[in-house]
N, C-alpha and C positions, 0 to 999 in steps of 0.2 A: 390108558392112557387118555385117549376121550372119551372114556365113562368118567374117572377120575375126574373129569374137566366139567364134566356134564351134573355130576353129583349136586353141586350146591347150588345150580342152579334149578334142578329137580328138588329138592328141598326148598329153595327159595319162596317156588311156585306155591309149591304144597302149603307153606307157610301162609302167603298172600291169600289163598282160598280158602285156607283154614278159616282166618281172621274174615272173609267175606261172607264165610259161614254163620258164623257167630253172630258178626252185625248184621246180616237178614232175618237170622232166627231174633235176634234181642227186638228188630223192627218191629217183626210179625207179631211178638207177643205182646208189645206193645200197642199194636193195632188193635188186638183182640181184647185187651183190657180196657179199651174206652166203650165196648160195646155194654149194653144193660147186662147180661150176666157174661162177667168176665171168666176166663178159661179158668178151670180148677188147677190146670197145670202151671200156671202162672203164679197163682196163690202159694201155690205147695214150694214154687223152685223160691221165690221170693214173697216171705209174708208181711215185709213192711212195704213195700210197692215203692221202694228206694230205688232197686236197679231197674224193677218193671213199673215203670208209674203209671198213676191213675188219673190222669188229668182232665176228670169229670166233673170237678168242681164248679167250672162255671160254665159246661157246655156235656150234652143237648140241653138240659135240663138247671138254668144258674139258681143259684141260691137266692133267693129271694127274701129271706129274713134271719134277723139275729137271733140266736139263744143267748140270753138271758140268765146265769147262776145267782142267785139272791139265796141269803142265808139271814138266819134271828137265833139269838139266842134265849134260853129258858135261864132265868136267875134262881140262884137258892130262894128265892121267897115266891115263887111263882110265875113272876111277873113275865112278859114279851117283850123284847126289845122290836124296835121297827124292823122291817127286812131292808137290809141295804147288799148293795153291788159291790163286789170286788171289784174295781175297774183296770182291767188290763189295755184292753185298746185305746192306745194316746194318738196325741196329735201327728199325724205322717211328717217326716223328713224328708229331704232327700237322700241324708246319708243311709236311710233307712231301704232305701234300693240295692246298697252294697251290704249293707249290715244290719238288722234286725233281729238278733236273737230272739227275744218277744214273741216274735212272731208264732213261733213255736208252741208256745203255751197258748196264744191265742184261739189257734187250732188246734191244738189239743180237746180244750174245754169244750167246742165246736163238737168236734166228731165222739169224744164221751157221752157230752148233751144227746145228739144223735143215736147212738148207739143207746143210749138208756129208755129213749122213748118207743126205739124198735124193740128193746129186749122186754119193755112194759107190757106194749100188744102181745107181744108172742106170747110170756109167760103166764101171766096174768095175776097170779098168784100173790099179794104182796111181801109173802114172808121168803118165796123165792127168787122175786128180785133185788133183794137187797141179798142175796148171794153172790149176785152177776157182779164180773169185774168193773166195769160200767157205773154201777152204782156206789160200789167200794173206792172206784177213784176219786168220784164226785165228792164222796163224805171224807176220804183223806183230806181231800182240796181244801173242804171248809173245818175241817179241822186243826190242820195243821200250817194252812198257808194264809190266814186269813186273821186277821184282829178280830180275838172276841172282847166283851165287857168285861171286868174283872171279877164280876161275880157269876158269870153265866159258869153254870153244870150242867147244860146239855144245849144242841145246836139243830137245827133243821134246815132242809135246802129246797130250793124251788125252782124249776124251770119254767121259764117264761119265753114268751116268744114274740119278737114287738120285729119293727120294720127300718129297723135303723134312724135312719132322718126323715121318716114319713111321721110325724107327728100329730098327725091326724087319725089315725087310727091306734086303738086302744092295745096295749102287749095282751097276751094272752098266759092264763096260768095251764100250763099242760103238764106238769109231775111234781107233786107235794112228797116231800119223805116222811119218815117218823122221827120222831128225836132221838138222838143220841148222846152219850155224854160226850164231853169235852174231852176230861184228862189233861194229859201237859200241853200248853198255850200259849201263843204270844196274847197277850194281854196290853189292853192301854186305856185311860181316863175314858169315861164317857161323853161321848162328842153328840151333838145334836145333827141329826144326819135326817134327810128327807124322806117320810115314808114311801116307799115305791109299791104299794099294794096293799088293802084291807090288812087288819089283823084278822085272823081266822083263829 
């Protein structure tokens, strides 16, 4: 009888300590994930860093620059349009502290651009860079998610680096893609747009 009464208490204690163990392990992996070289085991357990977060975006080395993804079209007659940027970042509102789904696209473009720059340095050969996930992701974005000239047959994208609100520092060109066929696309009437960098 005594053993029967003690069983639920022992089970409850085991569950409690099991939960403590899970939380302690999660905390330890999260702390290790902030190091310069994150643990491979954390990457294997959670490749997306959703459960084991990596909060090194601001520290110890904060992001001091913005990546700007620009694109231009090549028309059927060979004419090149001015460089344009698909503006995703918008004026912040208080409501965005609670609900801000567009932020995911902002962060995705920042991460993809960062990865493409890193891959281009590691791979070297341009034809191999074009087969990487980051290159294809940006190409898919500028092909299908932006508005093109009605006569566009090809598109080219550019990754530039700027300092955000520091207008005294000129943006730098970091990566220039080849021209690629546009295919099915969103089109609009030609609009006057400010040329963001010289036509090459």
